[in-house]
MIKOL-837500 format. One record per atom (N, C-alpha, C): atom name; residue in three letters; y, z, x; residue number from 1. Coordinates in Angstrom, 1 decimal, always signed. Example, Ala and Ser with C-alpha at 12.3 -4.5 7.8 and 13.67 -1.06 7.14 Angstrom:
<nulos>
> name	resn	v	w	u	resi
> N	ALA	-5.7	+7.8	+13.2	1 $
> CA	ALA	-4.5	+7.8	+12.3	1 $
> C	ALA	-3.3	+7.8	+13.2	1 $
> N	SER	-2.2	+7.1	+12.8	2 $
> CA	SER	-1.1	+7.1	+13.7	2 $
> C	SER	+0.0	+7.9	+12.9	2 $
</nulos>
This chain:
<nulos>
> name	resn	v	w	u	resi
> N	MET	+35.7	+47.5	-47.0	1 $
> CA	MET	+34.6	+47.0	-46.1	1 $
> C	MET	+33.7	+46.1	-46.9	1 $
> N	SER	+33.1	+45.2	-46.2	2 $
> CA	SER	+32.2	+44.2	-46.9	2 $
> C	SER	+30.9	+44.8	-47.2	2 $
> N	ASP	+30.3	+44.1	-48.1	3 $
> CA	ASP	+28.9	+44.5	-48.4	3 $
> C	ASP	+28.0	+44.1	-47.3	3 $
> N	PRO	+27.2	+45.0	-46.7	4 $
> CA	PRO	+26.3	+44.6	-45.5	4 $
> C	PRO	+25.2	+43.6	-46.0	4 $
> N	ARG	+24.8	+43.6	-47.2	5 $
> CA	ARG	+23.8	+42.6	-47.7	5 $
> C	ARG	+24.4	+41.2	-47.6	5 $
> N	LYS	+25.7	+41.1	-48.0	6 $
> CA	LYS	+26.3	+39.8	-47.9	6 $
> C	LYS	+26.4	+39.2	-46.5	6 $
> N	LEU	+26.7	+40.1	-45.5	7 $
> CA	LEU	+26.7	+39.7	-44.2	7 $
> C	LEU	+25.3	+39.2	-43.7	7 $
> N	ASP	+24.4	+40.0	-44.1	8 $
> CA	ASP	+23.0	+39.6	-43.8	8 $
> C	ASP	+22.7	+38.2	-44.3	8 $
> N	GLY	+23.1	+38.0	-45.5	9 $
> CA	GLY	+22.8	+36.6	-46.2	9 $
> C	GLY	+23.5	+35.6	-45.4	9 $
> N	ASN	+24.8	+35.8	-45.0	10 $
> CA	ASN	+25.5	+34.8	-44.2	10 $
> C	ASN	+24.8	+34.6	-42.8	10 $
> N	ALA	+24.4	+35.7	-42.2	11 $
> CA	ALA	+23.8	+35.6	-40.9	11 $
> C	ALA	+22.5	+34.8	-41.0	11 $
> N	SER	+21.7	+35.1	-42.0	12 $
> CA	SER	+20.5	+34.4	-42.3	12 $
> C	SER	+20.7	+32.9	-42.4	12 $
> N	ALA	+21.8	+32.6	-43.3	13 $
> CA	ALA	+22.1	+31.2	-43.5	13 $
> C	ALA	+22.5	+30.6	-42.1	13 $
> N	TYR	+23.4	+31.3	-41.4	14 $
> CA	TYR	+23.9	+30.7	-40.1	14 $
> C	TYR	+22.7	+30.5	-39.2	14 $
> N	LEU	+21.9	+31.6	-39.0	15 $
> CA	LEU	+20.7	+31.5	-38.1	15 $
> C	LEU	+19.8	+30.4	-38.6	15 $
> N	GLY	+19.6	+30.3	-39.9	16 $
> CA	GLY	+18.7	+29.3	-40.4	16 $
> C	GLY	+19.2	+27.9	-40.1	16 $
> N	GLU	+20.5	+27.6	-40.2	17 $
> CA	GLU	+21.1	+26.3	-39.9	17 $
> C	GLU	+21.0	+26.1	-38.4	17 $
> N	ARG	+21.3	+27.2	-37.6	18 $
> CA	ARG	+21.2	+27.0	-36.1	18 $
> C	ARG	+19.7	+26.8	-35.7	18 $
> N	GLY	+18.8	+27.4	-36.4	19 $
> CA	GLY	+17.4	+27.2	-36.1	19 $
> C	GLY	+17.0	+25.8	-36.4	19 $
> N	ARG	+17.5	+25.3	-37.5	20 $
> CA	ARG	+17.1	+23.9	-37.9	20 $
> C	ARG	+17.7	+22.9	-36.8	20 $
> N	GLU	+18.9	+23.2	-36.4	21 $
> CA	GLU	+19.5	+22.4	-35.3	21 $
> C	GLU	+18.7	+22.4	-34.0	21 $
> N	ARG	+18.3	+23.7	-33.7	22 $
> CA	ARG	+17.5	+23.9	-32.5	22 $
> C	ARG	+16.2	+23.1	-32.6	22 $
> N	GLU	+15.5	+23.2	-33.8	23 $
> CA	GLU	+14.2	+22.5	-34.0	23 $
> C	GLU	+14.5	+21.0	-33.9	23 $
> N	GLU	+15.5	+20.5	-34.4	24 $
> CA	GLU	+15.8	+19.1	-34.3	24 $
> C	GLU	+16.0	+18.6	-32.8	24 $
> N	ARG	+16.8	+19.5	-32.1	25 $
> CA	ARG	+17.0	+19.2	-30.7	25 $
> C	ARG	+15.7	+19.2	-29.9	25 $
> N	LEU	+14.9	+20.2	-30.2	26 $
> CA	LEU	+13.6	+20.3	-29.5	26 $
> C	LEU	+12.7	+19.1	-29.9	26 $
> N	ARG	+12.7	+18.7	-31.1	27 $
> CA	ARG	+11.9	+17.6	-31.6	27 $
> C	ARG	+12.4	+16.3	-30.9	27 $
> N	ASP	+13.8	+16.1	-30.9	28 $
> CA	ASP	+14.3	+14.9	-30.2	28 $
> C	ASP	+14.0	+14.9	-28.8	28 $
> N	HIS	+14.0	+16.1	-28.1	29 $
> CA	HIS	+13.7	+16.2	-26.7	29 $
> C	HIS	+12.2	+15.9	-26.5	29 $
> N	ALA	+11.4	+16.3	-27.3	30 $
> CA	ALA	+10.0	+16.1	-27.2	30 $
> C	ALA	+9.7	+14.6	-27.4	30 $
> N	ILE	+10.4	+13.9	-28.3	31 $
> CA	ILE	+10.2	+12.5	-28.5	31 $
> C	ILE	+10.7	+11.7	-27.3	31 $
> N	ALA	+11.9	+12.1	-26.8	32 $
> CA	ALA	+12.4	+11.5	-25.6	32 $
> C	ALA	+11.5	+11.6	-24.4	32 $
> N	GLU	+10.9	+12.9	-24.3	33 $
> CA	GLU	+10.1	+13.1	-23.2	33 $
> C	GLU	+8.8	+12.3	-23.3	33 $
> N	LYS	+8.3	+12.3	-24.5	34 $
> CA	LYS	+7.0	+11.5	-24.7	34 $
> C	LYS	+7.3	+10.0	-24.4	34 $
> N	THR	+8.4	+9.5	-24.9	35 $
> CA	THR	+8.7	+8.1	-24.6	35 $
> C	THR	+8.9	+7.9	-23.1	35 $
> N	GLU	+9.6	+8.8	-22.4	36 $
> CA	GLU	+9.7	+8.6	-21.0	36 $
> C	GLU	+8.4	+8.7	-20.2	36 $
> N	ARG	+7.5	+9.7	-20.7	37 $
> CA	ARG	+6.2	+9.8	-20.1	37 $
> C	ARG	+5.4	+8.5	-20.3	37 $
> N	SER	+5.5	+7.9	-21.5	38 $
> CA	SER	+4.7	+6.7	-21.8	38 $
> C	SER	+5.3	+5.5	-20.9	38 $
> N	GLN	+6.6	+5.5	-20.7	39 $
> CA	GLN	+7.2	+4.5	-19.9	39 $
> C	GLN	+6.7	+4.6	-18.4	39 $
> N	ARG	+6.7	+5.9	-18.0	40 $
> CA	ARG	+6.2	+6.2	-16.6	40 $
> C	ARG	+4.7	+5.8	-16.5	40 $
> N	GLN	+4.0	+6.1	-17.5	41 $
> CA	GLN	+2.6	+5.8	-17.5	41 $
> C	GLN	+2.4	+4.3	-17.5	41 $
> N	ARG	+3.2	+3.5	-18.3	42 $
> CA	ARG	+3.1	+2.1	-18.3	42 $
> C	ARG	+3.4	+1.5	-16.9	42 $
> N	GLU	+4.5	+2.1	-16.3	43 $
> CA	GLU	+4.9	+1.6	-15.0	43 $
> C	GLU	+3.8	+1.9	-13.9	43 $
> N	LEU	+3.2	+3.1	-14.0	44 $
> CA	LEU	+2.1	+3.4	-13.1	44 $
> C	LEU	+0.9	+2.5	-13.3	44 $
> N	GLU	+0.6	+2.2	-14.6	45 $
> CA	GLU	-0.6	+1.3	-14.9	45 $
> C	GLU	-0.3	-0.1	-14.4	45 $
> N	ARG	+1.0	-0.5	-14.5	46 $
> CA	ARG	+1.4	-1.9	-14.0	46 $
> C	ARG	+1.3	-1.9	-12.5	46 $
> N	LYS	+1.7	-0.9	-11.8	47 $
> CA	LYS	+1.6	-0.8	-10.4	47 $
> C	LYS	+0.1	-0.8	-9.9	47 $
> N	ALA	-0.7	-0.1	-10.7	48 $
> CA	ALA	-2.1	+0.0	-10.4	48 $
> C	ALA	-2.8	-1.4	-10.5	48 $
> N	ILE	-2.4	-2.1	-11.6	49 $
> CA	ILE	-2.9	-3.4	-11.8	49 $
> C	ILE	-2.5	-4.4	-10.7	49 $
> N	ASP	-1.2	-4.3	-10.4	50 $
> CA	ASP	-0.7	-5.1	-9.2	50 $
> C	ASP	-1.4	-4.8	-7.9	50 $
> N	ALA	-1.6	-3.5	-7.7	51 $
> CA	ALA	-2.3	-3.1	-6.4	51 $
> C	ALA	-3.7	-3.6	-6.5	51 $
> N	LYS	-4.4	-3.5	-7.6	52 $
> CA	LYS	-5.7	-4.0	-7.7	52 $
> C	LYS	-5.8	-5.5	-7.5	52 $
> N	ALA	-4.9	-6.2	-8.1	53 $
> CA	ALA	-4.9	-7.6	-8.0	53 $
> C	ALA	-4.7	-8.0	-6.5	53 $
> N	ARG	-3.8	-7.3	-5.8	54 $
> CA	ARG	-3.6	-7.6	-4.4	54 $
> C	ARG	-4.8	-7.3	-3.6	54 $
> N	LEU	-5.5	-6.2	-3.9	55 $
> CA	LEU	-6.7	-5.8	-3.2	55 $
> C	LEU	-7.8	-6.9	-3.4	55 $
> N	GLU	-8.0	-7.3	-4.7	56 $
> CA	GLU	-9.0	-8.3	-5.0	56 $
> C	GLU	-8.7	-9.6	-4.3	56 $
> N	ALA	-7.4	-10.0	-4.3	57 $
> CA	ALA	-7.0	-11.3	-3.5	57 $
> C	ALA	-7.3	-11.1	-2.1	57 $
> N	TRP	-7.0	-10.0	-1.5	58 $
> CA	TRP	-7.3	-9.7	-0.1	58 $
> C	TRP	-8.8	-9.8	+0.1	58 $
> N	ALA	-9.6	-9.1	-0.7	59 $
> CA	ALA	-11.0	-9.1	-0.6	59 $
> C	ALA	-11.6	-10.5	-0.6	59 $
> N	ARG	-11.1	-11.3	-1.6	60 $
> CA	ARG	-11.6	-12.7	-1.7	60 $
> C	ARG	-11.2	-13.5	-0.4	60 $
> N	GLU	-10.0	-13.3	+0.1	61 $
> CA	GLU	-9.6	-14.0	+1.3	61 $
> C	GLU	-10.3	-13.5	+2.5	61 $
> N	ASN	-10.8	-12.3	+2.5	62 $
> CA	ASN	-11.4	-11.7	+3.7	62 $
> C	ASN	-12.9	-11.4	+3.5	62 $
> N	GLU	-13.6	-12.2	+2.7	63 $
> CA	GLU	-15.0	-12.0	+2.4	63 $
> C	GLU	-15.7	-12.1	+3.7	63 $
> N	LYS	-16.7	-11.2	+3.8	64 $
> CA	LYS	-17.5	-11.2	+5.0	64 $
> C	LYS	-18.4	-12.4	+5.0	64 $
> N	ASP	-18.5	-13.0	+6.2	65 $
> CA	ASP	-19.3	-14.1	+6.3	65 $
> C	ASP	-20.2	-13.9	+7.6	65 $
> N	ASP	-21.1	-14.8	+7.8	66 $
> CA	ASP	-22.1	-14.7	+8.9	66 $
> C	ASP	-21.4	-14.7	+10.2	66 $
> N	SER	-20.2	-15.2	+10.3	67 $
> CA	SER	-19.5	-15.3	+11.6	67 $
> C	SER	-18.8	-14.0	+11.9	67 $
> N	ALA	-18.8	-13.0	+11.0	68 $
> CA	ALA	-18.1	-11.8	+11.3	68 $
> C	ALA	-18.8	-11.0	+12.3	68 $
> N	MET	-18.0	-10.2	+13.0	69 $
> CA	MET	-18.5	-9.4	+14.2	69 $
> C	MET	-18.4	-7.9	+13.8	69 $
> N	ARG	-19.4	-7.2	+13.9	70 $
> CA	ARG	-19.3	-5.7	+13.6	70 $
> C	ARG	-19.0	-5.1	+15.0	70 $
> N	ILE	-18.0	-4.1	+15.0	71 $
> CA	ILE	-17.6	-3.5	+16.2	71 $
> C	ILE	-17.8	-2.0	+16.0	71 $
> N	VAL	-18.3	-1.3	+16.9	72 $
> CA	VAL	-18.5	+0.1	+16.9	72 $
> C	VAL	-17.5	+0.7	+18.0	72 $
> N	LEU	-16.6	+1.6	+17.5	73 $
> CA	LEU	-15.7	+2.2	+18.5	73 $
> C	LEU	-15.9	+3.7	+18.7	73 $
> N	ASP	-15.8	+4.2	+19.9	74 $
> CA	ASP	-15.7	+5.6	+20.1	74 $
> C	ASP	-14.3	+6.0	+20.3	74 $
> N	LEU	-13.7	+6.8	+19.3	75 $
> CA	LEU	-12.4	+7.2	+19.4	75 $
> C	LEU	-12.2	+8.6	+19.6	75 $
> N	LYS	-11.2	+9.0	+20.4	76 $
> CA	LYS	-10.9	+10.4	+20.6	76 $
> C	LYS	-10.3	+11.0	+19.4	76 $
> N	PRO	-10.3	+12.3	+19.2	77 $
> CA	PRO	-9.7	+13.0	+18.1	77 $
> C	PRO	-8.2	+12.6	+17.8	77 $
> N	GLU	-7.5	+12.5	+18.9	78 $
> CA	GLU	-6.0	+12.2	+18.8	78 $
> C	GLU	-5.8	+10.7	+18.3	78 $
> N	GLU	-6.7	+9.8	+18.7	79 $
> CA	GLU	-6.7	+8.5	+18.3	79 $
> C	GLU	-7.0	+8.4	+16.8	79 $
> N	ILE	-8.1	+9.1	+16.4	80 $
> CA	ILE	-8.4	+9.2	+15.0	80 $
> C	ILE	-7.2	+9.7	+14.1	80 $
> N	ASP	-6.6	+10.8	+14.7	81 $
> CA	ASP	-5.5	+11.4	+13.9	81 $
> C	ASP	-4.3	+10.4	+13.7	81 $
> N	ALA	-4.0	+9.7	+14.9	82 $
> CA	ALA	-2.9	+8.7	+14.8	82 $
> C	ALA	-3.2	+7.5	+13.8	82 $
> N	LEU	-4.5	+7.0	+13.9	83 $
> CA	LEU	-4.9	+5.9	+12.9	83 $
> C	LEU	-4.9	+6.5	+11.5	83 $
> N	THR	-5.3	+7.7	+11.3	84 $
> CA	THR	-5.4	+8.3	+10.0	84 $
> C	THR	-4.0	+8.4	+9.4	84 $
> N	VAL	-3.0	+8.8	+10.2	85 $
> CA	VAL	-1.6	+8.8	+9.7	85 $
> C	VAL	-1.1	+7.5	+9.3	85 $
> N	LEU	-1.5	+6.4	+10.1	86 $
> CA	LEU	-1.1	+5.1	+9.7	86 $
> C	LEU	-1.7	+4.6	+8.4	86 $
> N	GLY	-3.0	+5.0	+8.3	87 $
> CA	GLY	-3.7	+4.4	+7.1	87 $
> C	GLY	-3.6	+5.2	+5.8	87 $
> N	LEU	-3.0	+6.4	+5.9	88 $
> CA	LEU	-3.0	+7.3	+4.7	88 $
> C	LEU	-2.3	+6.7	+3.5	88 $
> N	LYS	-1.2	+6.0	+3.7	89 $
> CA	LYS	-0.4	+5.5	+2.6	89 $
> C	LYS	-0.6	+4.1	+2.3	89 $
> N	MET	-1.6	+3.5	+2.9	90 $
> CA	MET	-1.8	+2.0	+2.8	90 $
> C	MET	-2.7	+1.8	+1.6	90 $
> N	GLU	-2.3	+0.7	+0.8	91 $
> CA	GLU	-3.1	+0.3	-0.3	91 $
> C	GLU	-4.0	-0.8	+0.1	91 $
> N	TRP	-3.7	-1.6	+1.1	92 $
> CA	TRP	-4.4	-2.7	+1.6	92 $
> C	TRP	-4.3	-2.7	+3.1	92 $
> N	PRO	-5.0	-3.3	+3.8	93 $
> CA	PRO	-6.3	-4.0	+3.5	93 $
> C	PRO	-7.4	-2.9	+3.5	93 $
> N	GLY	-8.6	-3.3	+3.1	94 $
> CA	GLY	-9.7	-2.4	+3.2	94 $
> C	GLY	-9.8	-1.4	+2.1	94 $
> N	ALA	-9.6	-1.8	+0.9	95 $
> CA	ALA	-9.8	-0.9	-0.2	95 $
> C	ALA	-11.2	-0.2	-0.2	95 $
> N	GLY	-11.2	+1.1	-0.4	96 $
> CA	GLY	-12.4	+1.8	-0.4	96 $
> C	GLY	-12.9	+2.2	+1.0	96 $
> N	GLU	-12.1	+1.8	+2.0	97 $
> CA	GLU	-12.5	+2.2	+3.4	97 $
> C	GLU	-11.7	+3.5	+3.8	97 $
> N	THR	-12.0	+4.1	+4.9	98 $
> CA	THR	-11.3	+5.3	+5.4	98 $
> C	THR	-10.0	+4.9	+5.8	98 $
> N	GLU	-9.1	+5.9	+6.1	99 $
> CA	GLU	-7.8	+5.6	+6.5	99 $
> C	GLU	-7.8	+4.9	+7.9	99 $
> N	VAL	-8.7	+5.3	+8.7	100 $
> CA	VAL	-8.8	+4.8	+10.1	100 $
> C	VAL	-9.1	+3.3	+10.1	100 $
> N	VAL	-10.1	+2.9	+9.2	101 $
> CA	VAL	-10.6	+1.5	+9.1	101 $
> C	VAL	-9.4	+0.7	+8.5	101 $
> N	ARG	-8.7	+1.3	+7.4	102 $
> CA	ARG	-7.6	+0.5	+6.9	102 $
> C	ARG	-6.5	+0.3	+7.9	102 $
> N	ALA	-6.2	+1.3	+8.7	103 $
> CA	ALA	-5.2	+1.1	+9.8	103 $
> C	ALA	-5.6	+0.1	+10.8	103 $
> N	LEU	-6.9	+0.1	+11.2	104 $
> CA	LEU	-7.4	-0.9	+12.1	104 $
> C	LEU	-7.4	-2.3	+11.5	104 $
> N	LEU	-7.8	-2.4	+10.3	105 $
> CA	LEU	-7.8	-3.8	+9.6	105 $
> C	LEU	-6.3	-4.3	+9.5	105 $
> N	ALA	-5.4	-3.4	+9.2	106 $
> CA	ALA	-3.9	-3.9	+9.2	106 $
> C	ALA	-3.5	-4.4	+10.5	106 $
> N	LEU	-3.9	-3.6	+11.6	107 $
> CA	LEU	-3.5	-4.0	+13.0	107 $
> C	LEU	-4.1	-5.4	+13.3	107 $
> N	VAL	-5.4	-5.6	+12.9	108 $
> CA	VAL	-6.1	-6.9	+13.2	108 $
> C	VAL	-5.3	-8.0	+12.4	108 $
> N	HIS	-5.0	-7.7	+11.2	109 $
> CA	HIS	-4.3	-8.7	+10.4	109 $
> C	HIS	-3.0	-9.1	+11.0	109 $
> N	HIS	-2.2	-8.1	+11.6	110 $
> CA	HIS	-0.9	-8.4	+12.2	110 $
> C	HIS	-1.1	-9.2	+13.6	110 $
> N	VAL	-2.2	-8.8	+14.2	111 $
> CA	VAL	-2.5	-9.5	+15.5	111 $
> C	VAL	-2.8	-11.0	+15.2	111 $
> N	VAL	-3.6	-11.3	+14.2	112 $
> CA	VAL	-3.9	-12.6	+13.8	112 $
> C	VAL	-2.7	-13.4	+13.5	112 $
> N	ASP	-1.8	-12.7	+12.7	113 $
> CA	ASP	-0.5	-13.4	+12.3	113 $
> C	ASP	+0.3	-13.7	+13.6	113 $
> N	GLY	+0.3	-12.8	+14.5	114 $
> CA	GLY	+1.1	-13.0	+15.8	114 $
> C	GLY	+0.5	-14.1	+16.6	114 $
> N	VAL	-0.8	-14.2	+16.6	115 $
> CA	VAL	-1.4	-15.3	+17.4	115 $
> C	VAL	-1.3	-16.6	+16.8	115 $
> N	GLU	-1.4	-16.7	+15.5	116 $
> CA	GLU	-1.4	-18.0	+14.8	116 $
> C	GLU	+0.0	-18.5	+14.4	116 $
> N	ARG	+1.0	-17.6	+14.3	117 $
> CA	ARG	+2.3	-18.0	+13.9	117 $
> C	ARG	+3.3	-17.7	+15.0	117 $
> N	PRO	+3.8	-18.7	+15.7	118 $
> CA	PRO	+4.8	-18.4	+16.8	118 $
> C	PRO	+6.1	-17.8	+16.3	118 $
> N	GLY	+6.5	-18.1	+15.1	119 $
> CA	GLY	+7.7	-17.5	+14.5	119 $
> C	GLY	+7.6	-16.2	+13.8	119 $
> N	SER	+6.4	-15.6	+13.9	120 $
> CA	SER	+6.3	-14.4	+13.1	120 $
> C	SER	+6.9	-13.2	+13.9	120 $
> N	TRP	+7.2	-12.1	+13.2	121 $
> CA	TRP	+7.7	-11.0	+13.9	121 $
> C	TRP	+6.7	-10.3	+14.8	121 $
> N	GLU	+5.4	-10.6	+14.6	122 $
> CA	GLU	+4.3	-10.0	+15.4	122 $
> C	GLU	+4.2	-10.6	+16.8	122 $
> N	ARG	+4.6	-11.9	+16.9	123 $
> CA	ARG	+4.5	-12.6	+18.1	123 $
> C	ARG	+5.2	-11.8	+19.3	123 $
> N	PRO	+6.5	-11.5	+19.2	124 $
> CA	PRO	+7.1	-10.7	+20.3	124 $
> C	PRO	+6.5	-9.4	+20.6	124 $
> N	TRP	+6.0	-8.8	+19.5	125 $
> CA	TRP	+5.2	-7.5	+19.6	125 $
> C	TRP	+4.0	-7.7	+20.5	125 $
> N	LEU	+3.2	-8.8	+20.2	126 $
> CA	LEU	+2.0	-9.0	+21.0	126 $
> C	LEU	+2.3	-9.4	+22.4	126 $
> N	CYS	+3.4	-10.1	+22.6	127 $
> CA	CYS	+3.8	-10.5	+24.0	127 $
> C	CYS	+4.2	-9.2	+24.8	127 $
> N	GLN	+4.9	-8.3	+24.1	128 $
> CA	GLN	+5.3	-7.1	+24.8	128 $
> C	GLN	+4.1	-6.2	+25.1	128 $
> N	VAL	+3.1	-6.2	+24.3	129 $
> CA	VAL	+1.8	-5.4	+24.5	129 $
> C	VAL	+0.9	-6.2	+25.5	129 $
> N	PHE	+0.7	-7.4	+25.4	130 $
> CA	PHE	-0.3	-8.2	+26.2	130 $
> C	PHE	+0.3	-9.1	+27.2	130 $
> N	GLY	+1.6	-9.2	+27.3	131 $
> CA	GLY	+2.2	-10.2	+28.1	131 $
> C	GLY	+2.2	-11.6	+27.4	131 $
> N	GLU	+2.7	-12.6	+28.1	132 $
> CA	GLU	+2.9	-13.9	+27.5	132 $
> C	GLU	+1.8	-14.9	+28.0	132 $
> N	THR	+1.0	-14.6	+28.9	133 $
> CA	THR	+0.1	-15.6	+29.4	133 $
> C	THR	-1.0	-16.0	+28.3	133 $
> N	TRP	-1.3	-15.1	+27.4	134 $
> CA	TRP	-2.3	-15.5	+26.4	134 $
> C	TRP	-1.9	-16.6	+25.5	134 $
> N	THR	-0.5	-16.9	+25.4	135 $
> CA	THR	-0.1	-18.0	+24.6	135 $
> C	THR	-0.5	-19.3	+25.1	135 $
> N	GLU	-0.8	-19.4	+26.4	136 $
> CA	GLU	-1.3	-20.6	+26.9	136 $
> C	GLU	-2.7	-21.0	+26.4	136 $
> N	LEU	-3.4	-20.0	+25.9	137 $
> CA	LEU	-4.7	-20.2	+25.3	137 $
> C	LEU	-4.7	-20.7	+23.9	137 $
> N	CYS	-3.5	-20.9	+23.3	138 $
> CA	CYS	-3.4	-21.4	+21.9	138 $
> C	CYS	-2.9	-22.9	+21.9	138 $
> N	GLU	-3.3	-23.5	+20.9	139 $
> CA	GLU	-2.8	-24.9	+20.7	139 $
> C	GLU	-2.3	-25.1	+19.3	139 $
> N	GLN	-1.6	-26.2	+19.1	140 $
> CA	GLN	-1.0	-26.5	+17.7	140 $
> C	GLN	-2.2	-26.9	+16.8	140 $
> N	ASP	-2.1	-26.3	+15.6	141 $
> CA	ASP	-3.1	-26.6	+14.6	141 $
> C	ASP	-2.8	-28.1	+14.1	141 $
> N	PRO	-3.7	-29.0	+14.1	142 $
> CA	PRO	-3.4	-30.3	+13.7	142 $
> C	PRO	-3.1	-30.5	+12.2	142 $
> N	ASP	-3.6	-29.5	+11.4	143 $
> CA	ASP	-3.4	-29.6	+9.9	143 $
> C	ASP	-2.1	-28.8	+9.4	143 $
> N	VAL	-1.7	-27.8	+10.2	144 $
> CA	VAL	-0.6	-27.0	+9.8	144 $
> C	VAL	+0.5	-26.9	+10.8	144 $
> N	PRO	+1.7	-27.4	+10.6	145 $
> CA	PRO	+2.7	-27.5	+11.6	145 $
> C	PRO	+3.2	-26.2	+12.2	145 $
> N	TYR	+3.2	-25.2	+11.4	146 $
> CA	TYR	+3.7	-23.9	+11.9	146 $
> C	TYR	+2.7	-23.0	+12.4	146 $
> N	LYS	+1.4	-23.4	+12.6	147 $
> CA	LYS	+0.3	-22.6	+13.0	147 $
> C	LYS	-0.2	-23.0	+14.3	147 $
> N	GLN	-0.6	-22.0	+15.1	148 $
> CA	GLN	-1.4	-22.2	+16.4	148 $
> C	GLN	-2.7	-21.6	+16.2	148 $
> N	ILE	-3.6	-22.2	+16.9	149 $
> CA	ILE	-5.0	-21.7	+16.9	149 $
> C	ILE	-5.5	-21.5	+18.3	149 $
> N	PRO	-6.4	-20.6	+18.5	150 $
> CA	PRO	-7.0	-20.4	+19.9	150 $
> C	PRO	-7.7	-21.7	+20.3	150 $
> N	LYS	-7.5	-22.1	+21.5	151 $
> CA	LYS	-8.2	-23.3	+22.1	151 $
> C	LYS	-9.7	-22.9	+22.1	151 $
> N	PRO	-10.5	-24.0	+21.9	152 $
> CA	PRO	-12.0	-23.7	+22.1	152 $
> C	PRO	-12.2	-23.2	+23.5	152 $
> N	PRO	-13.0	-22.2	+23.6	153 $
> CA	PRO	-13.4	-21.7	+25.0	153 $
> C	PRO	-14.1	-22.7	+25.8	153 $
> N	ARG	-13.8	-22.6	+27.1	154 $
> CA	ARG	-14.6	-23.5	+28.0	154 $
> C	ARG	-15.9	-22.9	+28.2	154 $
> N	PRO	-16.9	-23.7	+28.4	155 $
> CA	PRO	-18.2	-23.1	+28.7	155 $
> C	PRO	-18.2	-22.3	+30.0	155 $
> N	ARG	-18.7	-21.2	+29.9	156 $
> CA	ARG	-18.8	-20.4	+31.1	156 $
> C	ARG	-20.0	-20.7	+32.0	156 $
> N	ARG	-19.8	-20.7	+33.3	157 $
> CA	ARG	-20.8	-20.9	+34.2	157 $
> C	ARG	-21.6	-19.6	+34.4	157 $
> N	SER	-22.9	-19.6	+34.3	158 $
> CA	SER	-23.6	-18.4	+34.5	158 $
> C	SER	-23.4	-17.9	+35.9	158 $
> N	SER	-23.3	-16.6	+36.0	159 $
> CA	SER	-23.2	-16.0	+37.3	159 $
> C	SER	-24.5	-16.0	+38.1	159 $
> N	ARG	-25.6	-16.2	+37.4	160 $
> CA	ARG	-26.9	-16.3	+38.0	160 $
> C	ARG	-27.2	-17.7	+38.4	160 $
> N	ARG	-27.8	-18.0	+39.4	161 $
> CA	ARG	-28.1	-19.3	+39.9	161 $
> C	ARG	-29.6	-19.5	+40.1	161 $
</nulos>
């Protein structure tokens, strides 16, 4: 029979080598995880910068001016819920606004595209919702060949005489 102390020495050597291998694997794994985490962090930072740039561009494009009109709406709870669902995952338009406002701003943006651009995907959608008679109220933009603009409104006669 072998000397038990000799086996213990071999076991310690074996476990020591296995322990070092395990430590190396853990260290390699930690380095790989740290690298992957930093890559994910860089990707998230890049996406945040892109989103911020898009929002800033949108804000510059849609700066409030004196011709803007403020609208107050009374919405039912189910309407608020529906608009909130639409606005929850949106990054633009309306950074810093509530989900409802972001959803309404997006709808307004698409309506403007549908009115101004006859070839847009929004045009048939608007015709489905509002009919096609409103298109008669648009005319070709003299400066942009693919754009239509609303015709200037005719002066309304006062109903009072």
